[in-house]
N, C-alpha and C positions, 0 to 999 in steps of 0.2 A: 733272725726273722723279719719276714717283711713288712714294709710300712701299710699299716691298716688305714682304714677310711678315719677321718677325725670326727670326734664328738666333742661338741663345747656345750658348758652350761651357759645360761645366760650372761652371766657377768664375762665370760673370755669371750662369748659370741659378740657382744659390744664391743671388745677391743679388736676383734676381725672387723666389724661394720666401721669403727672410728679410722682404722687404718686404711681401709679400701676408699674412705673419704677423700684420701690425699690424692688419690688416683682419678676419681672421677665422683661428680654428685650423687648423692644419693636419689635425686629423683629419677636418674636414669637406672639406678638398682630398681626402684619400685616400678619404673615401667617395664623394664625384664622380669620381674615377677609378676606382672600381671600378664604381660604375654605367655610366658610358661604356664601359668596356671589356665589362660583361656584355650591354649593349645591342649592342655588335659583335660578340660571341660568337654572339648569337642569329642576329644576319642570316648569319652564315657557316653555321652549322649548320642554316639552314632547310631542312626536310623530313628531316631525320637522325634517328636514334633517340635524340638527347638523352643520351647519356653523356660525360661530360667529365673528363680528367686535368688537375687542377691543379699544377703544379711550384712550392712556394712557397719562397723562400731565406731566410737568417738575418737581414734588413735590411729598411728600407721598401720593397722590391720586393715581398719576401714577404708585406707586411701589403696592399700591392696586389691581391697574390694572394688572400690570404682576404678582402677584400671582395669579390673578383668571386666566389670560390666561395659566400658567403653570397647574394649576390643570385641567383644560377644555381640555389642549392638551394631556396631562397624561390619560385622559378619552377616548382618540379618537375620540374629536370634531375636526373637521377642523378650525384653530383659525387664524385670521389675527389681527397684533396689527399695529395701527397707532399712532407714538411718532412721532411728528414735529423737534423735538430739538435734540440732541445730548446726547444719553443715556450715555453716560460715563462723562458726567457732574452732572447726578443724584447724589444725597448724602447719606450716611448713609446706613439705612435698605432698600431705595427704589433702590438704585445703588445694592444691593444683592439682590433685588427680581429681576430686570433685569438681573442680571446672571444667576438666576435660569432658566429664559426662555431663556436664550441663551444656557444653558448647556442642555435644554430640545430639542435643535435645530428649537427653535423659531426663526423667523425673524421680522425685525422690517421696517414697512413700513414709508414713509414720508406723504403719503397722501393715501385717501381712493380709491381702485382698481374701476377704472370706469366699469359699467357694470355687477356688482358683486352682486350675490343675498346673502341675510345673514337671519338669521331666528331670530335672536337677536344681540341686540347692548351691549355693556358695556361702560357706561359713566365712565371713571375714569380722568378727566381731572382737574379738580379742586375740592378743598374739602372746609373744614370749615375757611381756611386761608385767602380765597378770600376776599379782601376791595375794589374793584375798577372793572368798567366795563371791561369784557373780549373783545378784539379785535383782529385785525391781523389773522394770519392763525388760532388761536383757534375759533376765530369767524366764520370763514368759515367753520370749521369743526361740530360747532354747527348746523350752519344753515343745513348743509349737511344731519346730522344725524336727525334732526327733519324732514326733506324734504322724508325721505328715506319710512316712513310710517311701520316703524317696531318696532316691543315691545323693548322698551330701558330700560335697568336695572341701575340706578344710584346707585353708590357705595359711600356712607354717606350721599349725598347731592347731587342734581342734579345742574351740572357746571353751575354758572352764578347765581344762588340763594344766597342770604346772610343770612348765618346760624343763625343769631341774630334777624334780623327782619322780613325775610320772602319776601325781597323786590328784583324784576328781573329788574335792572336798565338798563342791555344790554341784548345782546345774553342769552339765558339759555337755557338748554336743558329741554324739555317736556317729562320727562320719562314715562312709563306705568308702572314701578315698581321699587322702591327704597330701598336699605338695609342700615340701618344706623347703625352704630356701636357704640357700648359702653352704650349709652344712648341718649334720644330723644334731638334734637335740635328744639328751637323755629322756626326757619325758615322754617322749615318742616311741620308746623302745622298752620300758621296763614298765613294773607294775600294771596300772589300768591303762597305761598307753596305748598299748597294741590292740586292747578292745575298743580304744575309742579313735583310733586312726584308720584302721583299716586298708586299704591296700595303699601302700608308702611309695612315694616316690621324691627324689634330691632333684632341685634345681639349682646350680650352683650359681647361678648368673654369672658365670664367666671369671669368677672368681676362684682362687686356688688358697683356701682359708688357712690351708698349714703353712705357707709362704707368709702369710699376714701374721700371724699370730700361733706359737708354737701348741698343741693341745694337749691338755693331761689325760683325755680319754679319747679312746678309738672303738671301733666296732669289730668284733670278731669276724671273720670270713673264712672261707674253705683254704685260700693261699695260706695259713698256718700250715696245713697237713702237708702241702706238696714241699715246705720247707725244715721240715722236721729230718736230722739227720739218721735216717733210717735204711737209706738204700745199703744193699746187700752185695758184696762181690761174690764172684763162684768160690774163691776160698775162703769159705766162711764155716764157724761152727756154732753150737749151740753158746757157749762161753761167751761167745763176743756178741750175745744177746743180753746178758746180765740175767740176773737174778732178783727175784723179790719175795720177801715174806710178808703173809698178809694175817694179822695178828688179830683173833678174835673167835668167834664161834663157843660162846658159853651154852650151858644147856637148852635147848630148844631154839637157838639161833645158828646154827651151824649153816643154815642154809644163805645168811648173809654173807658169811665169810665164803661159801662155795660161790657164788654169784661173782662175788670181788675177784677171787682167783682165776675164775675162767674168763672173765674178762681181760685179766692181765696177760694170760695165754693167749688168748685169740689177737691180741694187739700185737704180740710178737715176744714176750719177755722169755728168756731161754729155759729158766727156770723158774717154776712158781713152788713155793713153799706154804702150805697151811699151818699155821699155829693153832692150834683148837685148843681153847679153855675145860671144853666140857671133858668129864670123866670117862663120858660113854662114845669117844670119837668113833665114826666108821673108819677102817682100814684103807678104803679107798673111796674114790669118787667115783662111783660105777660109770655116770656119765660123759665123766673126764679124768681117765685113770692117768692121765699124764702129770696129774698135781700130785705134789709129795706131801702125806699129813705128816706132822711133827707134834709135839706139846710146844706150846711158846718158846719157852727158854732155848729149845731144840733148834727151832726154826731159827730163832735170833742169833745162834752160834754159826751158823753157816756160814762159812769163810767168803763163799762167792756172791755173798750179797751185794748188790748194788742200790737196791732201794727197800722201803720197808712201808704198809699201809696198817694201820692201825685203828681201828674202831669197830668195824663191821660185826654185829651180833657179840660185842664182847660182854655185855652187861656193864656192872657199876659195883660189883661187889668188892671185897678186900682183895680177892685174886686178881681181879679184874686191876685193881690200885696199883697192884707190887708190879706185874708185868709191864703196866704202861710206863711207871717209873722206870723201868730197866731199859724199855723202848727209847724213852727220852735221853737215854744216855749213850745211844748208838752215834757214831759219827757218819752215817748214811743219811741221805735225802729221804724225809719223813712226811709221809701225808696223814694227819688225823681227821677220822670222821667218826659220827655218829655216837656212840657212848663213851668213846676216847674224849671227845668234844664234852659230853657231860660231866665226867670226871673233871677234866679239867678245869671246867665252870666251878665246880665243889670244892676244888682244894688250890689253895692259894701257891703251895709248895711246885705243885704240878706246873701253873702258871709260869713261876719265876724258872723253871726248868726249860720251859720253851722257850722263853725271851733271852735265854742265856745259851741256847745251842749253838755251836759253832757251824753245824751242817744245815742245810737248807729245811725249813720248815714249810709245809703247806696244809691248812685247813679249810675245810668244805662245809661249813655250818647251815642249815636252814634257819629262816627268820627266828624261829624261837630260841634254836641254839646261840643262834649270835645274839638274842638278847640276854640269854643268861651268861655269856660268856663276858658282855659290856654291862651287867648288873642294871638293865633297863627292860621295859615292858617291849612285848612285840609290836605293839602298835607303833613305838618310837623308831625301831629298825626300819619299819614297813615307811613310815615318815619320810625317810630321807634313807633310800639304800646306799647309795652312792658313798654318802656320811660315814655309814655304819661300817661298810667295807673296809674304809681307809681307817677307821678306829681301830680295827680289828688288826689291820697290817702294821698298824704303828705299835700296837699294845704288845703282840708277840712277836713282832720283826719277823713276819710271816708273808708267804703269799696267801691270798684269801680268797675263796668261793664263797659268794653270798646267793644262795639259791633260789630261786622263784622265777615268776614270770619276767623274762629280761635278766638272767643270772648277771650280777656284779661280780668281776674278779678286781683284784686291788693288789699293789705292792707296796712294801715298806717305804719307799722312795716318793709315794704319792700318786703313782699313776693308777689308772684304772682302764676297764675295759667291759662293754655289755656284750652279751651275746643274744642273738635272735633266733639260733636255729632251734626247734623243738616244738613240742605240742601239748595239747591238755593230755592227751594219752600218757603222758610220763609222770601223770599223779597217781601212780600206782605204788605198790611195795617193791622194794630193792632197788627201785631205780639210782638212788644214792649209790648203793653198793657197787654196782655196777660201775658207775663213774669213778669211784674211787680206784677201782682196779684198772680200768684204763688208764686213769693218771698214773698209778703205780707201774703199770707196763712201760708206759713210756719212760718214765725215770729210769726204769731198770737198764735200759738200752740207750742209755745218755743222753738224752734230751735234758736240757737246760730248766730248772724245775718252772719257771714260769711260762717257756716255752710249752713244756708237758701239758701244765694246769690248761692253758688256753686251747691248745688243740685239742685236749681230751674234752673239755667241756663244750667246743663246739661240733664234734663229732659224735658226742653222745645225743646232742639233740639232731643232727644231721641223721642219724641212724635211725631215729625216732621217728622223723618225718618220712625217710625210707622206707618203715616198716608200714606206715601209715597209708602211704601210695600204693603198696601191695594189696590192702585190705584188711591188715592185722589189727585196726585202731581207726580212731582214738580209743573208742570204749572196748575195753576187755584186754587192750595191750599191756605184755607182761616184760619185766624187766630183761630177763632170759633171751626174749625174741631181738634183742637190740645187739646181740654179739655176733651173729653172722654179718648183718647189714654194715656194722661199725667198719669189721675186718675187711668187708669188700670196697669200703668208701675209701679206707686207709691205703690200700693196696691200689686201688686206681690213681688217687692223687700221687702217688710215689712214682708211677709207672712213666 
């Protein structure tokens, strides 16, 4: 699997910054940050009247803001800087940045001038060190900036957004653009982050963060698809592409199992068995007659199986519990989703069976399912999604996908990944079933479990983005409409 872009929580990013200090002074990095942000500001304001409002906070983020203001003023832009505190109380390089601004004949205002038109607002109030909700004068500045209806460029992270979790627990800037420095922060990529940061640009400031401090987290991208071990020789037959069983489909829920099975087939699984719990199972999937329909026990007994998916449309009655217990005894890679996870949350014996499996296990809960599995409230899961995904991975010795805006994947070894593909159109029925089938299809063909999970998660979102680009959403996008674009994207990546 190829190296992916690193993502750092605040404590690890401090390690990167400290080690960078051995190479060069922080002032140089702050100057580079200001220059990079000023260049981005110029791009945003192309063709405007060149009037900028800069909001500078009391710490290093404020220092970045003064650097930006100085660069823009030297470029003959009209710049107003609002800094409600006493600038002489700034420390270190932030103080030096203010002195640069003063030397450039810049003035500092204590409030936003009334009835003034601006082309751009630069948010440099608070950065990654923020640990509590913003109040007082800074909260009022955030409210004013958001209400002005102008483009807002946030420096490093929108003020009020938690760098590690993406939570906006109090007033927070809603930026149209964000330039983040050195490396990505998870708070920009998950939960409230994408709604607050707008268009996101990374400025590394000439540093290779990975060389300075090994990351725990990474950002998923399309290189995952190109590195899947799926390329086919001319001398190839369907048995080389593996076989997957999709176990579920209780009465009234067969559609969930069909969606998962169709997804596995479209992503290349050689044989796909649907193990249906309903007593009134159809003889054939008329839309996809290549799928083979069985009773669950018969599907699990197929000797050619190389992967299993359990849960889509499974239900939670005694029959479902029995077949899930049998499934957990399999020595094939196994993905658990939907009702399988609800059963696991309800029965300790099933939890123990997962934790002691010798074959790889993957689980794909949404936040409410994750809360049940960890015996917490959903709000607690969402308050720190990375921590929740890691806790699940440890508890079940499993590879985990915690679904949601900026889905989090985690491994039992403590590594984590964030996915940014996808769009709001995916908030519709059956999307999780399609994802389960996609992972199952890749597992069946021999992809390593963590690679199969990460690649499928990214591909799932990318297929939704492709569908929306074709005018099929976001409103009204259906899960089944992801199958063909997912197949096309995968084949294109492997060409």
